[in-house]
Every structure is written in structure tokens, then in C-alpha cells.
LUMROTI-70121 format. One record per residue (C-alpha): residue number from 1; x, y, z. Coordinates in pm, 1 decimal, always signed. Layout:
N
{NUM {X Y Z}}
...
//
This chain:
216
{1 {-50.4 -3700.3 +2568.3}}
{2 {-193.9 -4046.9 +2694.7}}
{3 {-259.9 -4383.8 +2489.8}}
{4 {-583.3 -4511.0 +2533.6}}
{5 {-735.5 -4890.9 +2479.6}}
{6 {-987.4 -4959.0 +2241.6}}
{7 {-1120.6 -5266.6 +2392.7}}
{8 {-1509.2 -5195.4 +2430.7}}
{9 {-1435.4 -4834.6 +2403.4}}
{10 {-1635.3 -4644.8 +2129.2}}
{11 {-1344.9 -4352.5 +2073.5}}
{12 {-1439.2 -4017.1 +1930.6}}
{13 {-1204.1 -3858.1 +1665.9}}
{14 {-1088.4 -3489.7 +1636.0}}
{15 {-1166.8 -3237.0 +1919.1}}
{16 {-1353.2 -3256.6 +2213.8}}
{17 {-1315.3 -2990.4 +2437.9}}
{18 {-963.3 -2942.4 +2560.1}}
{19 {-857.3 -3282.4 +2416.3}}
{20 {-753.8 -3418.7 +2067.0}}
{21 {-793.5 -3773.6 +1964.3}}
{22 {-605.0 -3902.9 +1669.0}}
{23 {-479.1 -4234.2 +1572.5}}
{24 {-81.5 -4310.2 +1606.8}}
{25 {+13.1 -4645.7 +1475.7}}
{26 {-292.8 -4791.9 +1515.4}}
{27 {-364.3 -4668.7 +1842.8}}
{28 {-610.0 -4439.9 +1956.6}}
{29 {-408.2 -4106.3 +2140.3}}
{30 {-568.8 -3797.4 +2335.7}}
{31 {-365.2 -3466.9 +2379.6}}
{32 {-480.7 -3143.6 +2528.7}}
{33 {-469.6 -2889.2 +2344.5}}
{34 {-189.2 -2607.4 +2442.8}}
{35 {-353.5 -2327.0 +2628.2}}
{36 {-349.6 -2023.6 +2456.9}}
{37 {-94.0 -1756.1 +2601.3}}
{38 {-275.6 -1438.9 +2640.9}}
{39 {-3.6 -1244.5 +2822.3}}
{40 {+126.9 -1071.9 +2467.6}}
{41 {-230.8 -964.3 +2423.1}}
{42 {-274.1 -793.2 +2706.3}}
{43 {+41.9 -691.1 +2838.1}}
{44 {+252.5 -638.2 +2493.9}}
{45 {+578.1 -579.3 +2512.9}}
{46 {+749.1 -243.1 +2418.6}}
{47 {+851.8 -347.0 +2061.4}}
{48 {+516.4 -467.0 +2017.8}}
{49 {+340.6 -148.9 +2079.7}}
{50 {+577.6 +40.5 +1816.2}}
{51 {+462.4 -209.0 +1567.2}}
{52 {+74.8 -198.9 +1627.1}}
{53 {+134.9 +160.3 +1637.4}}
{54 {+317.5 +134.5 +1315.6}}
{55 {+3.4 -59.2 +1151.2}}
{56 {-253.9 +200.6 +1293.1}}
{57 {-87.4 +508.1 +1123.6}}
{58 {+51.9 +367.3 +794.7}}
{59 {-327.5 +198.1 +703.6}}
{60 {-482.3 +536.3 +839.5}}
{61 {-264.7 +719.6 +618.0}}
{62 {-335.7 +493.9 +313.7}}
{63 {-656.4 +417.9 +370.1}}
{64 {-800.8 +783.6 +196.7}}
{65 {-634.0 +654.3 -100.8}}
{66 {-712.6 +306.9 -164.3}}
{67 {-875.7 +333.9 -497.7}}
{68 {-561.3 +560.2 -641.6}}
{69 {-352.6 +279.1 -489.4}}
{70 {-545.7 -21.8 -647.2}}
{71 {-534.3 +158.6 -989.0}}
{72 {-139.1 +204.7 -952.3}}
{73 {-67.9 -106.7 -899.0}}
{74 {-306.9 -296.2 -1067.2}}
{75 {-64.5 -548.0 -1222.7}}
{76 {+13.8 -660.1 -869.2}}
{77 {-316.1 -685.0 -727.7}}
{78 {-460.5 -1062.1 -555.4}}
{79 {-762.0 -1130.3 -409.5}}
{80 {-583.9 -1077.6 -24.6}}
{81 {-296.0 -869.0 -118.8}}
{82 {-439.6 -517.1 -250.2}}
{83 {-318.4 -190.5 -306.3}}
{84 {-320.0 -71.3 +32.2}}
{85 {-42.5 -381.5 +81.4}}
{86 {+201.7 -301.9 -169.9}}
{87 {+214.6 +66.6 -90.5}}
{88 {+202.7 -31.1 +287.5}}
{89 {+539.5 -277.6 +226.4}}
{90 {+718.1 +27.5 +5.7}}
{91 {+638.9 +274.9 +310.1}}
{92 {+674.1 +51.1 +579.9}}
{93 {+1062.3 +18.2 +519.8}}
{94 {+1206.3 +375.8 +465.1}}
{95 {+907.2 +619.3 +524.8}}
{96 {+810.3 +539.5 +893.3}}
{97 {+1006.8 +613.0 +1187.2}}
{98 {+868.8 +596.9 +1548.6}}
{99 {+1090.7 +839.0 +1738.5}}
{100 {+964.5 +1121.4 +1546.1}}
{101 {+644.8 +1342.5 +1615.2}}
{102 {+549.2 +1322.9 +1253.5}}
{103 {+591.3 +944.2 +1214.6}}
{104 {+502.7 +914.4 +793.7}}
{105 {+781.4 +1071.4 +556.8}}
{106 {+480.3 +1140.2 +259.7}}
{107 {+800.7 +1109.7 +48.4}}
{108 {+865.8 +768.0 +80.4}}
{109 {+526.9 +692.1 -39.9}}
{110 {+482.2 +546.6 -401.1}}
{111 {+118.8 +553.9 -518.1}}
{112 {+219.3 +340.7 -803.8}}
{113 {+483.1 +23.2 -931.7}}
{114 {+595.2 -99.8 -1240.1}}
{115 {+818.8 -93.3 -1545.1}}
{116 {+754.8 +171.0 -1733.2}}
{117 {+1039.1 +431.1 -1767.5}}
{118 {+939.5 +675.8 -1523.6}}
{119 {+953.0 +1058.9 -1509.9}}
{120 {+1267.5 +1228.9 -1535.4}}
{121 {+1403.0 +1600.4 -1418.0}}
{122 {+1029.2 +1645.9 -1292.1}}
{123 {+971.9 +2005.6 -1115.8}}
{124 {+707.6 +2153.4 -912.9}}
{125 {+595.5 +2499.5 -853.4}}
{126 {+240.2 +2707.0 -772.7}}
{127 {+185.6 +2986.1 -1007.8}}
{128 {-141.8 +3132.2 -847.0}}
{129 {-453.0 +2916.9 -814.2}}
{130 {-202.1 +2662.2 -1075.4}}
{131 {+44.8 +2391.3 -995.0}}
{132 {+296.6 +2407.8 -1263.2}}
{133 {+460.9 +2045.6 -1316.5}}
{134 {+727.9 +1969.5 -1592.7}}
{135 {+940.5 +1692.2 -1685.2}}
{136 {+1203.0 +1539.1 -1950.5}}
{137 {+1078.1 +1461.5 -2275.8}}
{138 {+1208.0 +1056.9 -2273.1}}
{139 {+944.8 +942.9 -2476.1}}
{140 {+1111.8 +688.4 -2690.2}}
{141 {+1347.0 +543.3 -2442.1}}
{142 {+1339.6 +194.8 -2316.2}}
{143 {+920.5 +106.2 -2318.8}}
{144 {+834.0 +471.3 -2327.0}}
{145 {+608.0 +639.5 -2559.7}}
{146 {+474.7 +974.9 -2646.3}}
{147 {+125.7 +896.3 -2557.3}}
{148 {+181.0 +760.6 -2254.4}}
{149 {-71.6 +896.3 -2012.1}}
{150 {+49.9 +1126.2 -1738.9}}
{151 {-124.8 +1123.6 -1391.5}}
{152 {-141.2 +1344.5 -1057.4}}
{153 {-211.6 +1302.6 -671.6}}
{154 {-272.1 +1611.1 -493.5}}
{155 {-298.4 +1466.5 -116.8}}
{156 {-384.4 +1668.0 +210.3}}
{157 {-282.9 +1404.7 +481.6}}
{158 {-419.7 +1637.4 +773.0}}
{159 {-773.8 +1644.7 +628.3}}
{160 {-757.0 +1274.2 +453.4}}
{161 {-880.9 +1453.5 +111.8}}
{162 {-713.3 +1394.6 -197.0}}
{163 {-741.8 +1534.6 -565.1}}
{164 {-689.2 +1289.7 -845.3}}
{165 {-615.5 +1386.5 -1193.3}}
{166 {-596.4 +1077.4 -1429.0}}
{167 {-492.7 +1068.5 -1803.7}}
{168 {-411.9 +1488.2 -1756.2}}
{169 {-189.7 +1467.3 -2037.6}}
{170 {+90.1 +1279.2 -2239.9}}
{171 {+417.9 +1201.6 -2154.1}}
{172 {+588.3 +1393.4 -2474.4}}
{173 {+346.2 +1726.8 -2347.2}}
{174 {+647.9 +1810.1 -2097.6}}
{175 {+420.4 +1982.3 -1861.2}}
{176 {+76.3 +2022.5 -1718.2}}
{177 {-129.8 +2234.9 -1502.7}}
{178 {-322.8 +2137.8 -1225.7}}
{179 {-571.2 +2367.5 -1064.9}}
{180 {-540.9 +2440.0 -730.7}}
{181 {-782.2 +2578.0 -487.4}}
{182 {-608.6 +2716.6 -218.5}}
{183 {-919.7 +2747.1 +7.6}}
{184 {-977.1 +2392.0 +9.7}}
{185 {-828.3 +2318.0 +348.2}}
{186 {-535.3 +2367.5 +641.9}}
{187 {-240.0 +2169.1 +587.3}}
{188 {+0.1 +2060.2 +295.4}}
{189 {-54.3 +1925.1 -13.3}}
{190 {+167.6 +1657.8 -140.6}}
{191 {+202.7 +1585.2 -511.4}}
{192 {+290.5 +1244.2 -670.1}}
{193 {+343.7 +1225.6 -1060.9}}
{194 {+326.5 +873.7 -1257.9}}
{195 {+341.6 +727.4 -1591.7}}
{196 {+83.5 +483.9 -1734.3}}
{197 {+81.0 +307.2 -2060.7}}
{198 {-239.6 +127.6 -2170.3}}
{199 {-281.4 -241.5 -2345.4}}
{200 {-549.1 -210.1 -2604.5}}
{201 {-639.3 -628.7 -2562.1}}
{202 {-645.7 -636.0 -2210.0}}
{203 {-707.3 -269.0 -2135.3}}
{204 {-497.1 -245.5 -1824.1}}
{205 {-206.5 -15.2 -1763.4}}
{206 {+157.7 -55.2 -1751.0}}
{207 {+275.4 +187.3 -1440.1}}
{208 {+579.7 +307.6 -1390.3}}
{209 {+713.8 +410.6 -1008.7}}
{210 {+553.6 +738.5 -925.2}}
{211 {+767.5 +1012.1 -861.1}}
{212 {+716.5 +1246.4 -493.3}}
{213 {+729.6 +1621.6 -654.6}}
{214 {+689.9 +1785.4 -257.7}}
{215 {+421.7 +1991.0 -111.3}}
{216 {+283.7 +2288.4 -139.4}}
//
């Protein structure tokens, strides 16, 4: 940093090339901008490589279902933070292990988050071309209501395809049937269940935390 005399000089203010001019205690001071250290950009450490891979893999995993996630995290959305960001945080904390060949565990994915009473004692079975889902009727416990909407996500991770059944039935129905075509493609389908309660005034939904039912 250098101090310049103001006598007979017209001195700039702000940035000029690699120099920065500013006033300090009535005097004009000039300093050079710190040089960028690009070492980590082109020669990342092993830990940085792990973090980069984690970011890429989780984002790739979540991107196909981003519209579902925007619905499931709708009460938490901001201009800069969408459903994918919230789901990333949830999955990153417990559902990612860089030492495994299959690094992401889909059972830790939450497709929705909220204070609504979640499904209890939910079970899944496949009968022919239909997915049978059952749960306990907890309609009048806490903030639950009999007419809470039931939604189901079927997600084929390998092919990045999904089926989203929103408002499939109601909480007090205690069961849902999802048509399932086993010829849709290769790989496993992961099944998620969530409840939603619509606010008649705002037209927004209060969501429950989703439940992972298993894969078929």
C-alpha cells in the first residue's frame, strides 16, 4: 500500500487496472488488487474433488424431479432457494457416501417437508400391474384432516424418469392404488408417499415430511 501526495495531481478513485485508489484519513491511498490463486481451480485437492463430485451427482439425481420438489417444499421457496436446494441439503447430510459405488441412497431423499402429520405405518406391495399402498388412518390426530390429499412419486433413477400422482386419494382412505407398467424401462422404481393440506385462502399446501416406501 502506498500514500500519494495530492499536490498538482488529479488522482482517480476506485479501480484502475490492478490498482485500487481510495481515501484514508484525508489522503489518497493506492494498493494493488490481490492476485487470484488459481491453484485450486486447476489442481484441486482430493477433498475438493470429492465435494465437486458430490455436488454434480446429487444435482443430477434431483434435476428430473425438480417440479415435484418445488411442490413439496413450496412453503420454503425463495427467489434464490428452490425445492432442489432444500432436497440437496437433506440428501447430502445422510444419503451420500463417496466411498460406495452407488453413492446416493434414494431412501434418504425427502420429496416434501412440512409440519403436517406424516403417513404412519405405511406399506408397499406390487400386485400384477398395480402398486398397492396402505397406511394408518390418523385423520384426527394433531393437525391432520380426513380429506388431506395423498400424493405418490415413482422415480426411476437409472433412466431419470418419474411418475407423479398428485391428489391420488385422501388420508382417511387408508390405501391407494397406483397403475404400474413394468415395461416402462430397466432399473428400479423408488416410491415416495406424502400428504398435503390445501389452504382455501392462499391456495398453498401445508405438506408433511415424505415417506420412502421402498423400491420395486
